C-alpha positions in Angstrom: 5.6 -26.0 1.1 5.5 -22.5 -0.5 7.5 -19.7 0.9 4.5 -17.4 0.5 2.7 -19.5 3.1 5.3 -18.5 5.7 4.9 -14.8 4.7 1.1 -15.1 4.9 1.3 -16.7 8.3 3.6 -14.1 9.7 1.3 -11.3 8.4 -1.8 -12.7 10.1 0.3 -13.4 13.3 1.3 -9.8 13.4 -2.0 -8.1 12.5 -4.3 -10.5 14.3 -6.8 -10.0 11.5 -7.2 -12.1 8.2 -8.8 -9.2 6.3 -5.9 -6.8 7.1 -3.3 -9.4 6.5 -4.8 -10.3 3.1 -4.8 -6.6 2.2 -1.1 -6.3 3.2 -0.2 -9.3 1.1 -2.2 -7.9 -1.8 -4.5 -10.9 -2.2 -8.1 -11.8 -1.7 -9.1 -13.0 1.8 -10.3 -16.3 0.3 -7.0 -17.0 -1.4 -5.1 -15.9 1.7 -7.1 -18.2 4.0 -6.5 -21.1 1.7 -2.8 -20.6 1.8 -2.8 -20.4 5.6 -4.8 -23.6 5.7 -2.3 -25.2 3.4 0.5 -24.3 5.7 -1.4 -25.7 8.7 -1.9 -29.0 6.7 1.8 -29.1 5.9 2.9 -28.4 9.5 0.3 -31.0 10.7 -1.1 -28.7 13.5 -3.5 -25.8 13.7 -1.5 -22.5 13.9 -4.4 -20.0 14.1 -7.1 -20.1 16.8 -10.1 -18.8 14.9 -12.4 -18.8 17.9 -11.0 -15.5 19.1 -11.1 -11.9 17.8 -8.7 -10.5 17.3 -7.2 -13.7 15.8 -4.8 -15.5 18.1 -2.1 -18.0 17.4 -2.4 -21.5 18.9 0.3 -22.8 21.2 1.8 -24.5 18.1 1.4 -21.3 16.1 3.4 -19.4 18.7 6.1 -22.0 18.6 6.2 -22.1 14.8 6.2 -18.3 14.5 9.9 -17.9 15.3 10.8 -20.8 13.1 9.0 -19.2 10.1 10.8 -16.0 10.5 14.2 -17.7 10.8 13.5 -19.9 7.8 12.8 -16.8 5.7 16.0 -15.1 6.9 18.1 -18.2 6.3 16.7 -18.5 2.8 17.7 -14.9 2.1 21.2 -15.5 3.5 21.5 -18.7 1.5 20.6 -17.0 -1.8 23.2 -14.3 -1.1 25.9 -16.9 -0.3 25.2 -19.1 -3.4 25.1 -16.0 -5.7 28.5 -14.9 -4.3 27.0 -11.8 -2.6 27.5 -12.9 1.0 31.1 -11.9 1.3 30.7 -8.6 -0.5 27.6 -7.9 1.5 28.8 -8.8 5.0 28.1 -5.3 6.1 25.0 -4.8 4.0 21.8 -3.9 5.8 18.3 -3.9 4.4 16.4 -0.8 5.6 12.7 -0.1 5.3 11.8 3.5 5.4 8.9 5.9 4.5 9.6 8.2 1.5 9.2 11.3 3.8 12.2 10.1 5.9 14.2 8.9 3.0 14.2 12.3 1.3 14.7 14.4 4.4 16.4 12.7 7.3 18.3 9.8 5.8 21.2 11.7 4.2 22.2 13.2 7.5 21.9 9.9 9.3 23.8 8.1 6.7 26.8 10.4 7.1 26.8 9.6 10.8 26.3 5.9 10.4 29.2 5.5 7.9 31.6 7.9 9.5 33.6 5.2 11.3 32.5 2.0 9.7 31.9 0.4 6.3 28.2 0.0 5.7 26.1 -0.6 2.6 22.4 -0.7 2.4 19.3 -1.6 0.3 16.4 0.8 0.9 12.8 -0.5 0.8 10.7 2.6 0.5 7.0 2.2 1.3 4.1 2.8 3.6 4.0 1.6 7.2 1.8 -1.4 6.5 4.1 -2.7 3.7 7.2 -2.1 5.7 5.7 -3.9 8.8 4.9 -6.9 6.6 8.4 -7.0 5.2 10.1 -6.9 8.6 7.7 -9.5 10.0 8.5 -11.7 7.0 12.2 -11.3 7.5 12.7 -9.3 4.3 14.4 -6.4 6.0 16.8 -5.8 8.9 15.6 -2.4 10.1 12.3 -0.7 9.9 12.2 3.1 10.4 9.0 5.0 10.7 7.1 7.9 12.3 5.3 7.1 15.5 2.6 8.9 17.4 1.0 7.9 20.7 -2.5 8.3 19.2 -1.7 6.0 16.3 1.1 3.7 17.7 2.9 1.3 15.4 2.2 -2.2 16.8 5.0 -4.8 16.5 5.3 -7.6 19.1 7.8 -6.2 21.7 8.8 -9.8 22.6 10.1 -10.3 19.1 11.0 -6.7 18.1 13.1 -4.2 19.9 12.7 -0.5 19.3 14.7 2.7 19.7 13.7 6.4 19.2 16.2 8.4 17.2 14.5 11.7 16.5 11.5 13.9 17.2 9.3 15.8 14.8 5.8 17.3 14.5 2.9 17.2 12.0 1.5 20.7 11.4 -0.6 22.6 8.8 1.4 24.8 6.5 0.5 27.3 3.8 2.3 29.5 1.4 2.0 32.9 3.1 0.8 34.8 0.0 -2.2 32.5 -0.4 -3.6 33.9 2.8 -2.4 37.5 2.3 -3.6 37.8 -1.2 -6.4 35.2 -1.2 -8.3 36.6 1.8 -8.5 33.3 3.6 -8.7 33.0 7.4 -7.8 30.1 9.7 -9.5 27.6 10.2 -11.6 28.7 7.2 -15.1 30.0 7.0 -18.2 28.4 5.5 -18.5 31.2 3.0 -14.8 30.9 2.0 -13.6 27.3 2.7 -9.9 26.6 2.6 -8.3 24.6 -0.2 -7.0 21.5 1.5 -4.1 19.3 0.3 -4.7 16.0 2.2 -3.3 12.5 2.6 -5.1 9.7 0.9 -7.5 7.7 3.1 -5.8 4.9 5.1 -2.4 6.5 5.0 -0.7 6.8 8.5 -0.6 10.6 8.3 -4.2 10.8 7.2 -5.2 9.1 10.4 -3.1 11.5 12.4 -4.7 14.5 10.7 -8.2 13.0 11.4 -7.2 12.8 15.1 -6.0 16.4 15.1 -9.3 17.6 13.6 -11.4 15.6 16.1 -9.8 17.3 19.0 -9.3 20.8 17.5 -10.8 23.8 19.3 -12.8 24.8 16.2 -14.2 23.2 13.0 -12.0 23.2 9.9 -13.9 24.6 6.9 -12.3 23.5 3.7 -12.6 21.6 0.4 -10.2 18.7 -0.5 -8.6 19.9 -3.7 -6.0 17.1 -3.8 -5.3 13.8 -2.1 -2.0 12.0 -2.2 0.0 9.4 -0.4 3.3 11.3 -0.5 4.4 14.2 1.8 6.8 15.5 -0.8 4.0 16.0 -3.3 1.8 17.8 -0.8 4.6 20.0 0.2 5.4 21.0 -3.4 1.7 21.7 -4.1 1.6 23.9 -0.9 4.8 25.7 -2.1 3.0 26.4 -5.4 0.2 28.1 -3.5 -2.6 25.5 -4.1 -3.7 25.0 -0.5 -3.0 24.0 3.1 -1.1 20.8 3.8 -0.2 19.0 7.1 3.6 18.3 6.8 6.3 17.0 9.1 8.5 19.9 10.3 11.5 18.0 9.0 10.2 18.4 5.5 10.2 22.2 5.8 13.6 23.0 4.3 15.1 25.0 1.5 12.5 27.1 -0.3 9.8 25.6 1.9 11.4 27.2 5.0 11.2 30.6 3.4 7.8 30.4 1.8 5.6 28.3 4.0 4.2 29.3 7.4 2.6 27.2 10.1 -1.0 27.7 11.0 -3.1 27.4 14.1 -0.5 26.7 16.8 -0.3 23.6 19.0 -4.0 22.5 18.9 -3.7 21.9 15.2 -0.4 19.9 15.4 0.6 16.6 16.8 4.1 15.5 18.0 5.9 12.7 16.2 8.9 10.5 17.0 11.0 8.6 14.6 11.5 5.0 15.7 13.5 2.1 14.4 12.5 -1.6 14.9 14.8 -4.7 14.7 14.0 -8.4 15.1 15.7 -9.6 18.3 16.7 -12.8 16.6 18.6 -11.0 13.9 22.1 -10.9 15.3 24.2 -10.2 12.2 27.4 -8.3 13.4 27.0 -5.3 11.0 23.4 -4.9 12.2 24.4 -5.2 15.8 27.0 -2.4 15.4 24.6 0.0 13.8 21.9 -0.9 16.4 24.3 0.0 19.2 24.8 3.4 17.6 21.1 4.0 17.3 20.6 3.0 20.9 23.3 5.4 21.9 21.4 8.2 20.1 18.3 7.3 22.1 20.2 7.2 25.4 21.8 10.6 24.8 18.3 12.1 24.6 19.0 13.6 21.2 21.3 16.6 20.7 19.9 19.9 19.7 21.2 19.5 16.2 19.0 16.4 15.7 15.8 18.2 16.6 13.8 19.8 13.8 13.8 23.6 13.6 10.5 25.5 13.8 10.1 28.6 11.7 7.3 31.0 12.7 7.4 33.0 9.4 7.8 36.3 11.3 4.9 38.7 11.8 2.9 37.1 9.0 3.3 33.7 10.5 2.2 34.9 13.9 -0.8 36.6 12.4 -1.9 33.5 10.5 -1.3 31.3 13.5 -3.8 33.4 15.4 -6.3 33.1 12.5 
């Protein structure tokens, strides 16, 4: 039995789709299907009911799902114990997090998490699909991510518990002098389309921006001058005056807070929450202590200091927002 088979099985169990699961596992669908079939042969029972779409697990598959996750977790713990890391890493937590949160929110959270307890961590930075695959496979303890009601992050609530620890918003920003000196208007004009700094297709924020544009009160006239996976890159390009970028409010700090202004108002933005997922079966003491603190943050309904600040950019910002 190959450990990869367990990871493949958990990926298809979570996504309900062989094509998506194969993409998450960075392999062809044919090779992926063969590995799942090999696992079924090893177990001696069908684990996937292929007569339904989305794909469902059989009764045996549902029963085996928990065992597969536990096996992967125990293998990871066993490796740490044999290598001598277990004692030193008793309070070590593996955290999956998007780059945009790692560079903006994590430093503040870390100070709070470690104020009264000894905690060390390994960060797995990636996109939402990769992070979801890792937590489903037992390769991480906590998964942190942005969440929006129009594009919810689906993890089985019977297996994973979730808390919300912060709020945010995704809005279009531009360097003010690009509009003042460049003669642009919002939301652009066919004769003078806006330069757009956009997320790569398939990225979580790209889908959110698409949803915003579908319900916007007017058509956006612009040309994509750059596409990128990373919020930080788009923010820096916007700061340099190369175009309009949709950015989380939490990323508007430092020079960005002084130079960038938000465009269009509420119809061109969407609210975000920051949520954390944990496998209910993962009962390590260090993780349980941190989870209790995260749950307390949710129960307290967030203090004002945890909520992102919104800068209007003064008179110029208000004028640009009105278009």
